[in-house]
N, C-alpha and C positions, 0 to 999 in steps of 0.2 A: 905396462904389459905383464902378462902372466909368465911364470917360469916356463922354460922349455919343457914340453911334455908331448911325446908322439907315440902312438901305438907302433909296434914292430912293423916294418915295411915288408910286405910279402915278396917283394922283388929283390930284397937284399939278403945275402947269405949270412950276414953278421948283424948282431944286435948288441949294443953296448949298454950296460947298466951303470948308472952313475953311483959313485960311492959317497957322494955328498950332495947337498941340496942343489937342484938344477939352477943354472944361471938365468937371468931375465932374458926373454926373447927380444932380440933387436931386429928392426926392419932392415932387410937387405934386398937390393934390386939386382935382377939378372936380366941380361938381354937374350931374346929368343931369335934364333937364326932360321926359323921356318921359312920355306919358300912358297907356302900356300897359306891363305888366310880363311878361306871358306871351309867350314867344318860340315861334313855331310852327316845327317842324322837318319839312320835307318830304323829307328824305333817306331813300330806301327801304332803306338798309343800316344804319339805326340803330333800336334797339328802343323808342324813345319818340317822342312827337309834341310834347310841351310841356316847356319848361324855364323856370326863373327864374334870372336873372343879376343879383344886386344890385350887382355891380361890373363895370366895363370896365377892362381892363388888369390886371396881376397882379404884385405885389411879389416873388413867389417867383422870378421871373426865369429860369424854365427855358428853356434854349437851344432846345429842340425844340418849344415850345408852338405847336400848330396854330392858336391863336386870334390870333396876332400880326397877321396881315393885317387883321383886323377893326378894329384901331386906326387904320388908315389912312383909314377912312371918316370919321373925325372930324378929319382934318387932322394927325394925329400920325404918328410913325414906328413901324415894327415892331420896332425894336431897343430901345435903352434908354428910349425914350419909352413903350413898352409896359410896361416894368418900373417906371417911376417916375411917369408921368402917369396917375394912377388916377381914373377917373370913378365917382362914387358916386350911386346912385339912392335918395335919402333918402325918397322917397315909396313905395318898393317895397311895404311891408306894406299901406298903404291901397289901392294899386292892385290888389294881389292880392285883398283883400277885395271890392273893387268887381267884379272879374272873377268871383269865386265867386257873387256875387249876381245875375249875369245868368242869365235862364232858360235860355239856350243851354248853360251849363256844367253838365255831368252828372257831373263827378268823375273825370276821367282822371288817369293817373299824371303827376306833375310831377317833373322831375329838377333838382336843384341841383348843379352848374350845367352847362349845355350848352356854356358858353364858358370863362369864367375861374373860378378857385377861389373858392367861396363862403365858405371859411374862411381866406382870406389874412389877414395881420396886421391890416389895418384893421378887420376884423370885431370885434376885441376892443374897439374904441372905438365903432363905429357900431351893432353888434348887429342889422344888417338881416336877416341870414340867420336868426337866432334868432326875430326878430319875424315873419318870413314863415312859419317852421315852426310858430309858435304859431297863426297863422291857419289853416294846413293842419290842425293838430290840432283846432281849434275846429270846422272844417267836416268833419273826418274824411276828408280828401282823401289818397289814397295818395302816397307820397313816395319818391324815390330820391336818394341823395347820393353824390357822388364827390369826394374831397378828399385833399390832402396835409397838411392842417392839423390839428395836434394839438388845436386849439381846439374841435373838434367834441365833445370830452369834456365841455366846459362845458354842452352842451345835452342831456345824457343824460336829464334829466327830460322834456323835450319829445319826444325820440325814443322814450322808453319809453311815453309816452302814445299816440303814433302807432302803435307796435307793438301796443298793447293795444286801441285803438279803431278803427284803420284798417289801414294796411299801410306798412312801411318797410324799405328795405335801404340799407346803407352800404358803399361800396367805398372802401378806402384805397389810394391810388396809391403803390406802392413799386417802382420799376423798377430800383433799385440796392441791392446788399447791402453794398458797400464805402462807408463814410462819406466818405472822402476823394474818391472818384470822384463820389459824389452831390453833394458840395459844389461840384465843378467845373462840373457840368451844371445843378444846381438850387440856385444860390448862396444864396437866402434861404429855402428850404423847410426844415421841420424835418428832423432827421437820420433815416435809416432806423430807427435804434433807437427814437427817439421815436415814430415812426409805428407800429412794431410794438407798443409799449406802449399806444398809442391803440387799436389794433385789439383788443388783449386786454381793455381796459377796456370797449369796446363789447360784445364777446362775453360777458363776465361779467355785463353788465347785461341780457342777453337779446336784444340787437339783432342781427338777421341781418347778418353782416359778411363781406365778401370782399376779395380782393386784386386790384388791377389792375396787371399788369406791362406798363405802357404808357408810353412806347413801347419795343419791343425794338429796340435799335440794334446791328445785326450788327457783330461785331468789337469791341464795347465791353462790353455787359452781357448778351449771350446766354448766356455761360458761367455766369452767376449764377442762372439759372432754377431749378435744383434747390434751391439754398440758400434762395432767396426763398420757394418753395412750402412747403418744410419748416418754415421759421420762421413762415410765415403759418398753417399748420395747427396748429402748437403754440400759436399765439396765439388760436386759436379761429375762424379763418376757415372758412366753409362753402363759399364759391364762389371761383373764380379765373378771370380772363380776361386776355387779352393782345392786342396788336396791333402791327403793324410801324410803324416810324417813317415819317411822311409829311412831305414838305418842300414844301408848297404855297406858291406865291407868294413873298413876302418871308421866309418861314421859312427857306428854303434859304440865302441869304447870311448871315443871322444865325447859323444853326447851324454852317455851315462855318467862319465866322470864329472862333467861340468854341471849336470843337473843335480848330482849328489851333493856337490859343493854349494851350489846356489840355492837349492830348495830341499834341504834335508827333511823337512816336515812333509813335503809333498812327493818326495821321490818314489815311495812305494806306490802311491796312488797313480802317478804317471805311468810307471812300468806296468801295473796291473790293468789299467784302462787300455793301454796300448796293446797288451796281449789279448784283451777282450775283443778288440777290433781286428786282430790278426789271427784268430783261431788258436790262441795260445803261443804264438810266435811274436817276436819283436818286429819283424819285417817280412815282406813278401816281394821277391824280385821279379816275379812273372809279369810280362806285359799285360796291361789292362787291369791287373790286380794291385800293382805297386802303388798307385796313386789313391786308392780307395780301400775301405775296409769292408768287413762283413759282420753280421751279427746284430743283436738288438741295440747295443750302444751306438754302433755306427749308423744304424737307421735313424736313431734319435738325432744324431748330428746332421744327417742329410735333411731331415724334416725341419730342424731348427734353421738351417741355412735357407731353405726354400721359403719358409714362412717369414723369416726376418727380411729376406730379399724383397718379397712382395710388399711387406709392411713399409719398408724404406722407400718404395716407389720405383724400384727397378722394373723395366719392361721385360717382357719375355724375350729371351735371346733369339736373334735371327741370324742366319748364316750371312756373313758379310763377304760378298764377292769382291775379290781383289781385281781391279781393272788392269788390262794389259797396257801399262803406261811406259814400259821400258823403251828407251831409245838411246843410241850412242850419239854423243855430241858431234854435229857436223854431218850426220848421215843424210839429212834432207838436202843440205847444200851439195854434197857429193852426187846425189842422185840427179840433180839438175844437169850435170855435165856428163852423165853416163848414157 
């Protein structure tokens, strides 16, 4: 693990400067006592309203993770604290079942996860994502999954049941084709090769699977777009999406520090290209603008993606209607006696 390094927390009134080299960051687990598990999303530029996040923080340690600032709400840092101080919601399956039993719940799409990866390594021990998916399958609630974790293959039986009785889609996040580059930016995530193997296993099991090229980091991984789309299509992906890097809040200093250390020869190019797509800025937090860029260079990226997507054999995207499959177990039996 890297030494402890966090940007100043904007919610803390004090900031301590170390007088000696920082110690190595050690993984620490915390329990979450939340009494609600469904997170409501009110962002107008996202295609879902509800998400489930069994974990806060993420051991994958991706330098660009947009969820880093959320760790500051809990008194932690957005740097190595986010990578190593993991909060676990052990009551997640029970809380989800309780939410489904409320008369107000009518069975909307739930995304795993809207914040941190639901299949990060701790899931192998805690099994909270699997238990939540089992609840969704029991209630036939539609599910979307996005993950870098190869562990999703463990839950093919639950995903297959959801595909058969409700609705499910899985996006595998693979923004890098080069394994060495990926290891520098996503230090604890599975290799790109392992993620493509996972994608193929999902596709062969009949699960609708796609690739997420997110984020596109101009000057670093944009040239890999054609290769990533070609490999994804060969692995059985039906869908593909992408978005531009965004550096909101404390993500910016974490990302820049790690890129400077990992790619000193490319660092200026990455920063300049990013500014070129953001009209001179490093990020844009406005809805509908935060996921995409502007200007000539960004138009080239858009055209490259669309051309490579067609060449790889992806079909034109069609709106996938989610059927009204939700039902509470025992509801039919109860109605016979009412």
